[in-house]
N, C-alpha and C positions, 0 to 999 in steps of 0.2 A: 745261138746267142739269145734266142727267145726263152731258153730254159734257165737263164741266170736269174738269181733272186733279185738283183738290183733292177733288172729290166722289168721284172714282174711288179716290183713295188712302185716303180714310176708309172707304169701303164695299167695299174689295176682299175677296175671299172667303178662307176659311181655306186652301183648296187653294193659292192663290197664295202665302200666307205660308209654307206648308210647303215649297213649291218653292224659295223663297229661302233658308230656314234649314236647314242640314244637320242631320241627327239626331245626338243625343249618344249615344255608345257607353255601354252599361251598365257599371257598376263591377264589379270582381272580387268574386265571391261568397265567403262565409266558407269554404265547403267547398273551393273551388278554392285559396284562400289557405292553408288547412291542409294540403291535399295537396301544394302546392308547398313549403311549409316542411318537411313530412315527407320529401319527396324530397331536399331540400337536407341535412337532418340525416342521412338514411341515407347520402348520398354522403360527407358529412364523417366519419361513423363508419367507413365503409369505408376512407377514406383514412388515418385515424388507426390503424385496425387493421393496415393494410398497413405503415405506417411502424413500428409497434411490432414486428410480426413480423420485419421486415427488421433492426431493431436487435437483437432477441433472437438472430436467426440470426448476425449479425455477431459478437456477444459469444461465442456458442457456438463459432464457427469460430476466433476468437482464442484462446479457452481451449484448444481442441483443438490449435491450432498450438503454443502454449506447452508443453502436455503432451508432444506429439510431440518437440519440441526437447529437452525435459528427458530424455525416454527415450533419444533418440539420444546425447546427451552422456553419460548413464549407461552405455550400451552401449560407447561409445568408451573411457570410463575403465576399464570392466571389462576390455575387450580389452587395453588397455595394461597393466593390472595383471597379467593372465594371462601376457602375453608377458614381462613383467619377471620374474614368478615362474618361468616356464619357463627363462629364461636363467640365473637364479640356481641352479635345480636342476641344469641341465647343467654349470654351473661347479663346483658341489659334487661332482657325479659325476666330473668330470675330475680334480679334486683327490684324491678318494678313489682313483681308478684309479692316479694317479701314486704315491700313498702305498703302494698295494698292490704295485706293481712294484718300488719301492725296498725294501719288506720282503722280497719274494721274492729280490731280488739279495743282500740281506744274509744271508738264510738260505743261499743257494748259496755265498757266500764262507765262511760258518761251516762248512758241510759240507766244502768243499775244504780248509780249515785242519785240520779234524779228520782228513781222509784223509791229508794230508801228515804229520801227527803220527803216525798209525798206521804209515805206510810207514817213517818214520824209526825208530820203535821196532822194526819188523821188521828193518830193515837193521842196527840196533845189535845185535839178538839174533843175527843171522847173523855179524856181525863178531866177537862174543864167541866163537862156536863155531869160527870159522876160525883157521887157523894165524897165527902172528905175521908170517910173510913176506907172506901174502896179505891181512893186515889193512890194510897201507898202501894196497895196490892197491884193496881193497874200499872203503876210505874215499874214495880218489880217485874211484873209479867212482860211489860214492854221491853225492859232491859234484857231479860232472858231471851225474849223473841229476837231482839236485835242481835245479841251475841250468837244465837243459833243461826240466824240469817247470814251474819258475817262469816261464820265458820263454813256454812254451806257455799257462800259465794267464793270464799278462799279455796275450798275444795274444787269448785267448778273451774275457777281460774287456773288452779294447778293442773287440773286435768286437761284444760284447753292448751296450757303451755306445753304439756307433755305431747299432746297431739301435734302442735306446731313443730316441736323439735323432731318428732318422728317424720313429719311431712318434709321438713328441711333435709333430714338425713336421706330420706328416700329420693328427693330431687338431686341431692349431691351424688348419690350412687348412680342415678340415671345419667347425670351429666358426665360423671367419670366413665360410665360404660359407653356413652356416646363418643367421648373424646378418644377412648381406646379403639372404638369401631372406626372412627375417622382416621386414626393413625394407622390401623391395619389396612384400611382402604387405600391410604396414601402409599403405604409400603407395597401393597399389591399393584397399584398403578405404576410405581417405580420399577417393580420387577417386570411388569408387562412392557414398560417402555424399553428397559434394557433388552428384554427378549426380542422386541420388535426391531431394535437397533441391530442386534446380532443377526436376526433373520434378514434384515435389509443388507447388511454387509455380506452375508452368505450369498444372497441373490446377486449383489454387485459382482462378487468374485465369480459366480457361475456365468453371469453375463459377459464378464471380461474374458473368461476362458472360452466361451462360445464365440466372442468376437475374434479372439486370437485364432481359433480354429477356422473361422470363416476367412480371416485374412490369409492364413496358411493355404486354405483351399484355393482362394483367389490367386495367390502367388503361384501355386502349382499349375492352375489353369493357364496363367500368363506364360509360365515357363513352357508348358506343353504347346501352347499356341506358337511361342517363339521357335520351339524345336520343329514344329510342323512347317513354319515359314522358312526356316533354314533348310529343312529337307527339300521343300519344294524348290527353293532357290538353287540348291545343289543339283537337283534333277534337271532343272532348266539349264543350269550351266553345263551339265554333262551333255545334254542334247545339243546345245549350241557348240560345244567343243567337237562333238561327233560330226556335226554338219560342217564346221569349219575345217575339220580334218579331211572330210571328203572333198570339199571344194579346193583345198590347198594341196591335194595329193599330187597333182601333175606339176605344180610350181615348186614343190618342196625341194626336189633334187637340184634345181637351178639355184635356189636361194639358200641352200644348206650352208655353203661356205660363208655367205653373208650373215646368216644366223649365228654361226660360230664366232665370227668377228664381233657381232653385236653382244654376244654373251660375255666375251672377253672384256669388251669395253664396259659393259654393265658391272662386271666383277671389279674392274679397276675403279669405276666411279663409286661403287659400294664401299670398297676399301678406303678411298679418300674421304667419303662421308663419315665412315666409322672413325677414322683418325681425327677428323675435325670435331666430331661429337665427343670423342675422348678428351681432346684438348679443351673443349668447351666445358665439359664436366669438371675437369681439373681446375679450370679458371673459376667456375661457379663454386666449387668446394672452397677454394681459397677466399672467394668473396664472401661466402657464408661464414667462414671462420672469422674473417675480419669483422663482418657485421655482428657476429655473436660476441666478439671481444668488445666492440663498441657498445653493444646493448648491455653487456655486463658492466662496462665502465659507467654507462649512463645510469644503470640501476644503482650502482654503488654511489654515484653522485647524488641521485635522487634520495637514497636512504640517508646519506649524510646531510642533505638539505632538510629532509624531514626531521631528522634528529636535532639539527640546529633550530628549525622552526619550533619543535616541541620544547626545546630548552628555552627558547625565547618566550614561548607562551607561558611556560612555568615561571619564568622570571617576571613576566608581566603580571601573572596572577599573584605572585608574592609581593610585587610592588603595589598592586591594588589592595592586598590585605594589609600591608604596612600603612598605606595611605588611609584606609578605613580606620585602622587602630589609632593613627595620628589624629584623625578627625574626631574620633571618640574621646581621646584624651583631651583634645582642645575644648570640646564641648563640656566635658566634666570640669576642666579648669575654669571655663567661663561661668559655669553654674556655681562652682565654689566661690569665684570672685564676686558673682552677683549676690550669693548668700552672705558673704562677708560684708559686702557693701550695704545690704539691708540691715545686718546686725551691728554694723559699726556706728558709734555715736556721732553726733554732729562735730564740726571742726573744733569746738571748745572742749572736746573730750580729752582723755588722757593722751599726752604727746607720745608716750611709748607705743601706743597702738598705731599712731600715725607713722612712727619710724619703722614699725614692723611691716607696714603695708607693702613697701617695694619688695620685701623679701619673698612675698607670696604672689608675685605677679604671675599671670597665666603663662603656660608653655607657648613655645613658638607656634604660630598658626601654620597649617599646611599650605602647600602651594594651591593656587586656584584649581578648581575642579576641571579635569580634562574632558574632552569630548568623548562620550562612550563609543562613538564610531571608531575613533583612533585607537581605542583600547581593545578592539576585537583582535582575536588571534589571526595570524596570517598563514598562508600556505604558498608554496612555490608551484609553478606550472612548467611543464616541459613542452616547448614549441613543437617538437617532433611528435609527441603523444597527441597534442591537439590536432596536428595535421592528419595523423592517422585516423582520428575520429571526426574528420570533416568539419573542424572549426575553422572555416575559411576566413573569418574576420580577424583571426589571430595574426597571421603573417601577411595577409592581404595579397598573396600571390595569385589567387584565383580571381579573375575579373568579376565573378558573381558576388564578391563581397560588397560591391557598390549597391546591389539590390537591398542588402540589409541596412546600409547607410540611409538609403531612401526611406525604407520602412521605419527606421529609428526617428528620422526627422518628422515624418508625417504623424507618427504615434505621439511624439512629444508635443506637437502642435495641437493635436486633438485633446490630449490630456490637459494642456494649459488652457484651452478655450473653455473646457467644461469643469475645471477644478478637480480633476480625478487623479488618482494615484495607482489604484489596484487593477491589474490586468491579468485575466486568466488566459492561458494559451492551451488550446485543445484541438482535437481533430474528430471527424465523424467516426473513423475506424482506426485500426492499428496500421503501423508501417507507413504512416503519412509524413513523418518527420517533425512532429511537434517539439520533441526534446531538442532535436537538431536546430530548429528555428529559435527556440527559447535561448539556447546557449549562444548562438551566433548573434542574436539581437542583444543579449546582455553584454557581450564583449564589445559590440559596437557602441552601446550606451555608455560603457566605461570610459570612453574617450571624450565624453562631454564633461569638462572640468567643473561645471556648475550644476551637475546632476548626480545625485546619489541613487544608485540602483541596487535593489535587493531581489535576488532570484531564489525562490524557494521551491524545492522538489516536493510537491504535494501529490505526485503520482504514487500513492502508497500501495498501489496494486503491483506495479512492476517498476520500482525505482531504478534509474540508470544514469542520472545526471552526474553522480560522483565518479562513475567509471569513465565518463567522457572527459572529466576534468582531471583524472588521475589521482583520486582520493580513495584510500582503501577502506577504512572503517570510520565513517563520519559520525555515526550515531543514528538514533531513531527520531524521525520527524513527529511521530505520534506522541512520544513522551514530551517533546517541546510544546506541542499544541495543547496537551493536557495540563501544562504548567508544572510538570515534574522536573523539568530541566530549565535552568536559567538561560535566557537567550545569549548572555555573554559567554557561556560555556559551550554553546552549540554553533552559533553563527561564526563564520570565518570570512576573512577579507583577503583579497588577492594581494600578495606582497610584491616586492620588486621582481620584475620580469623582463624578458627580452622582446616581448611583443608590443611594448609601449602602451599597455593597458593601464588606465589610471587606478589609483588606490581607492576610488570612490565607488567600488563595486563589492558587494558581499553576497555570500551564498548560504543557503540553508539546505544542506544535503540530507540524504536519507539512504540507509542500507538495509532497512527492515520492512518487510511487507506487513500491512495492517489489515487484519481480517474484517474489521468493521470501520472501513475508511469513511463511508458516507455518513454513518452515525456520528463519527468523531467530528466531521466537518459541521454537523448541525448542533454539536454540543456547545453550550454557552461559554465553556472554558476556552474553546478555540477562538471565538470572537474577542474574548478578553485578552488572550495572549497576543493576537495580531494588533489589537489596539495598543497594548503595552509596548510592543516592538516599534510600532509607528511613532508613539509618543517619545520613546527613549532615544531612538536612532535617527528620527526625522528623515526617512528616505523620500526622494522625489518620485521614484517609480518603484512599484512592487510587482514583480512578475511571479505568477503561480503556474507551474507546470502540472496540469491536471490530466487524468486518464481520458481515453476516448469517450466522447459524449454519448455515443449510441451503445456502448458496451456496459457502462455502469451509470448510476445516478449521482456520481460524485459532483459533476458540474452543476446539476440542479440543486444539490445540497449546498454548494458553495455560492449560490447566487446572492444571498444577503451579505456575503463577505467581500464581493468584488464590485468594481464600477463598470467593467466592460469585458468583452470576450474577443480574442483574436483567434480566428478559425483557420487551421492549416489543412489544405486540401491536397491529397496525393494524386498526381497526374497518372491517369490510367487505373486508379484504384477507387477514387471517390465518385459516386454517381450524383446526378442532380436530385434524385429522390432523397438521398441521404442528407444532402445539404439542407433541403427543405424541412426534413424531419428534425434536424438540429435547431433550425430557426424556430420551429413550432415548440420544441421542448424549452428553449430559452425564454420564449414569450416576449411580449413587448416591454416588460419591465427591465430586461437585461440588454443593454445596447451591444450590437455587434459592430466592433470597431473596424473590422475589415477581414478580408480573406487572403491568405497567402497560398499561391499555387506552387507546390513543391514537386520535384521529379518530372518537370515538364520536358517534352522532347521537341527538338527542332527549334530551340530558342536562338541558336547562333550567337551566344553571348560574347564570343570573342570579337564580334564586330564592334562592340562598345568599348574595347580596350583603348585607352587614350594615352 
């Protein structure tokens, strides 16, 4: 009976079962998993640090290039001005020399005239002493002598004139040669400048190639280090596996069946997870499709709203043109009526003229002049877009909007107490949230019915306010400040919206970087444009979004244009030294209205939800 196959299969030994079933590899330990994750995090941090360093280096090189270009242009302008001044000085010297030569010639002619008069007087005295017979001969001889002397003097003067003409021609030739030499020198200087520029660009390209090679080498070293770490971890894991295998050799036979059951359970759990993941992916795909459809519908609605707003703006512009034409015609009619009144005789004049007067009555006067603020073009806002860009004062769902309301009230009180209007919003460095603060503060101010607010994007280095508000191509702020664009064609007002923001807020957007932003802010045309905007639209608060104060000199350049500064500090980014440096640069003449701490951690603002 022991030879039957059924009996052998039921009573086979554990060694036979172990030979048929392969062993299950142990799972990754927690220490190994943490070590692998730490290695991945370190590699990711190294990569991010390398990218940030490369970006900072690129910005520094670009700034240095712009400064060098500005310096070269300033030197060229200075050389041109010096050459022009030198040429003018030489021309003045030549004119003075010609005037001096003419004065000397006039003096010589005067002396010759006086000498001739003296000789004539002497000859007359001799003639009076001579006898009557010799008197005629003496007079004839004197006449002949005078004629000869006059001829000699004329010849001498002609020769002198020829010498002066030759001298003038020689000086003109020298001046022409000098101008030619200066032109050649200027041309050589221009060629040298272009050659220097080409050499500089070649050096920059070589340096960039070298930096790329260094980055590639650093990346290879990092990859090699990562491979070494992975290899060491694998070797350590292999050793630990060998030791575990040795320790578990005796207990493996007893727990083999339990391991098989665990493997089967793990496979079942893995299949269930895979099924749930597949179902989740299907649901996510369906949700993404619905979101894409909603986004497409929202985009279509936004385009339709923009087209309607554009049509409305064009209609408003046409209305303004018609109103201007009507006013012009009315003024011409009033002028004609006044002229007729001046030319019309007194009441006792011809009655026919009196009867004709009502027929030439002036045209109907236009309606009273509307408020320029109400005539500004409007734009629509999307609450979802504002929420995506962290405009928390729009829908007021985030309890942090109360902080901006407090800031609004305190700012209005400070401006009212001092009679100020213009406030600059800046930060010591980048990524502190100055534009975020400016936009949220402006929306909060818009809900003050008795307060007109104008927010202007004067960060002409990296303008971004129009993207936050959902405007595509608003135009260039630099052209507005130069006076090349009428404020009515650039400034826009928030129209009807779902966030209950008032119509007493307007924006000056910008989508074009300005290479000479600080120079433009110091231009007298900028001050004239801002004064004109303030006089025309009468805003109660004017907010200016400016670049970081420690990166550029735009804030210092704008000090004469503003009444105070609101400083935004980034939590974990801004240091005390940077804040003090900003205060030092602003000086005592520019009031610091306050500091806004942004990106603060551990505030627990939900505690203040009421």
